[in-house]
C-alpha positions, 0 to 999 in steps of 0.5 A: 441493482446498478449500485450492487453491480458497481461495488461488486466489480470494484471488489472483484477488481481489487481481489483479482490484483492481490498477489504474493511474493513467492519463488514461483512468481514471475514477471508474466504475472506482473504484466497480467496484473497491470493489464487488469489495473488498466481495465479497471481504471474507471472503477478504482474510486471506492469513495462511496464504499466506506473503506475506513482505516481503523484507529491504530498506533504502531512503531515507525522506522525510528522506533517512535510511536506513529498512528492514526492520530498523527495522520488525522486531517492528512491525505496519505498513500499507503501500501503493504511491503516486507523487507525480505520480499524477493520480487514485488516490494523493491519495484513497488518501493521504487515506484512510491519513491518516484511518486513521493518526489513528483508530489513534493515537486508540485508542493503537494503535502501527502504522507506515505505509510508502508505497513510491513507484513512481516513484523517479526523480521521487520524491526525498526532498524531493518525498516530504516535500512530498507527505506535508506536503500530505496532513498525514501524521504523519511520526512513524510514516509513512515515504515510501520511495524510493532504489531502482530501479523494477525493485525495486518491480516485483519487490516488488509481483509476488512479495510483494503479488501485484500489478503495478507498471508504467511506462505508457510511452505515457502522461504527465501534465504531462510525467511518466510514469504508473504502474500499481500496486496500490491496496490497503492491506496489513497486515503483522505483526512478522515481515514477513508480510502478513496482510490487504489492503484497498481503499485507495480505500474502506477499512473503518476499523472492519475495519482497526482490528479486524484491527490489534488482532488482529495486535497481540494486543490485546483 
């Protein structure tokens, strides 16, 4: 019974922090989400819940094939974005860039994988321009596309316990908006999700600590 309650709390915590990009979204929602994440710090470990990333082969920002075989045995951070996102994606990407710099400075070998939830718009060149705009280091950061939206809906739902959904009634600059998770996920070398973090207000010290733990560092 205790185990059931813990798993339930984690699932509710993750789902409650899933939000979308919409014209009605505001920073009050971001603050509420950050507070929820702070309250759930003790339950962000999902190692025992068996969240496994399925095998995949997609296309990166250089138009090259990239997938789970390239990540085999490697620890990586993952998130969901789309390049025309008007609110949460730019700060999330900036936060991921800071984490990338921080981990590299400590010599921690961690890949980063950003899945686009708008593959129709986010072709490789578009993703590369977005990454360059945010000063991403492409040596270990992979922006992925080359799949159907339904693939991301399934990945978010079945692996990351979140929601990816096209907001049919809402557009920004003539482009559709999407609901998607705003978490960063830490995945180990076997493809298992180990931890999750609030991508809008990530605790870099905690992420570094967890990365060292997963990498087996002292």
